[in-house]
C-alpha positions in Angstrom: 20.9 -8.8 13.1 17.7 -8.6 11.3 15.7 -5.7 11.7 12.2 -5.8 13.3 10.9 -5.1 10.0 12.5 -7.9 8.2 10.9 -9.6 11.5 7.5 -8.5 10.4 7.8 -9.2 6.6 9.0 -12.8 7.8 5.6 -13.4 9.8 3.6 -12.0 7.1 4.9 -14.4 4.3 5.0 -17.1 7.7 0.9 -16.4 8.2 0.7 -16.8 4.7 1.8 -20.1 4.1 0.0 -21.5 7.0 -3.4 -19.8 6.3 -3.1 -21.9 2.7 -2.2 -25.4 3.7 -6.0 -26.1 5.0 -7.0 -24.4 1.5 -4.7 -26.9 -0.6 -5.6 -29.7 1.7 -9.1 -29.6 0.4 -8.0 -28.8 -3.2 -6.4 -31.9 -3.1 -9.6 -33.7 -1.5 -11.9 -32.4 -3.9 -9.3 -33.6 -6.6 -8.6 -37.1 -5.5 -12.6 -38.0 -4.1 -14.6 -36.9 -6.2 -18.4 -35.6 -6.5 -19.4 -37.5 -3.0 -16.9 -34.7 -1.2 -17.4 -32.1 -3.6 -20.3 -30.6 -1.5 -18.8 -30.9 2.0 -15.4 -29.8 0.0 -17.0 -26.5 -1.3 -18.2 -25.4 2.4 -15.0 -26.5 3.9 -13.1 -24.1 0.9 -15.3 -21.4 1.9 -14.3 -21.4 5.9 -10.7 -22.2 5.0 -10.6 -18.8 2.9 -11.8 -17.0 5.5 -8.6 -16.5 7.3 -6.8 -15.6 4.0 -9.5 -13.1 3.1 -9.3 -11.2 7.2 -5.8 -11.2 6.7 -5.6 -9.8 3.8 -7.7 -7.2 4.3 -6.3 -6.2 7.8 -3.3 -5.8 5.7 -4.7 -3.6 3.3 -6.8 -1.9 5.8 -2.9 -0.7 7.1 -1.8 0.2 4.2 -4.1 2.4 3.4 -4.2 3.5 6.9 -0.4 4.2 6.2 -0.8 6.0 3.0 -3.7 8.4 4.4 -0.3 9.8 6.2 0.8 11.3 4.2 -2.3 12.9 2.6 -1.5 17.4 3.0 -0.4 20.3 2.1 3.0 20.5 1.9 5.6 23.5 1.0 7.9 23.2 -1.6 11.3 24.4 -1.0 13.2 23.6 -4.3 10.1 23.5 -7.5 11.7 24.7 -10.7 12.2 28.1 -9.4 9.1 28.7 -8.5 8.6 30.7 -5.0 6.1 29.6 -2.6 4.4 26.1 -4.8 2.0 24.4 -2.7 2.1 20.0 -3.3 -1.4 18.7 -2.3 -1.7 15.4 -1.8 -5.1 13.6 -2.2 -6.7 10.4 -1.0 -7.6 9.5 -4.2 -4.2 9.2 -5.1 -4.1 12.2 -7.1 -1.6 15.4 -6.2 -2.3 19.0 -7.0 1.6 21.5 -7.6 0.1 25.4 -7.4 0.9 28.6 -6.9 -2.0 30.7 -5.4 -4.2 30.0 -7.9 -2.7 28.4 -11.1 -1.9 24.4 -11.7 1.5 24.2 -12.4 1.4 20.0 -12.3 -1.0 17.5 -11.4 -1.3 13.8 -12.0 -1.0 10.1 -9.4 1.1 9.6 -6.7 1.6 6.3 -5.0 2.9 5.1 -1.4 5.0 2.1 -1.2 6.5 0.3 1.4 9.0 -3.1 2.5 10.2 -4.0 5.6 12.4 -1.2 6.9 11.4 2.0 3.9 8.6 3.6 2.8 8.7 6.2 -0.4 6.2 8.3 -2.0 6.5 8.4 -5.5 5.0 11.9 -7.5 4.1 11.5 -11.1 5.6 9.1 -13.5 9.0 9.0 -12.4 10.4 6.4 -9.8 13.0 9.1 -9.0 10.0 12.3 -8.0 9.4 11.3 -4.5 8.6 13.4 -2.0 11.4 15.2 0.1 14.0 15.1 -2.5 15.0 17.0 -5.4 11.6 19.4 -6.8 9.5 17.8 -4.3 11.7 19.1 -1.4 9.2 20.4 1.7 9.7 22.7 4.9 6.4 22.4 6.1 3.6 19.7 6.1 -0.1 20.3 7.3 -2.2 17.2 7.3 -5.7 17.9 5.7 
């Protein structure tokens, strides 16, 4: 049985395919009819691109909102033998690991998701993920 996440992925791909049909059709008409259809075809093409643009925008906006759920301050429990280390994830996809006023590490973080998973990768290595290894945490304060 399929999960709800995979059904959502299916519908996303399905809508992109459906919204692409008019664009492909208008491009074919532009090529086949030539100059007599050019001006009208461009106007039709602009209107055909509106649903794809809106759908892409709303998916992007949803992804940014999901990503911002992880922005905040995490108390790390397993960070390289340092007690009271804090991980601060910022909205601009940068992070800082600090102990009191000392910066121990900084860099970029990335949020990735699929139909049935989410991963917050911290730093440049894929195995440095929020919640495991040196980035295990016990408390989280949302900013």
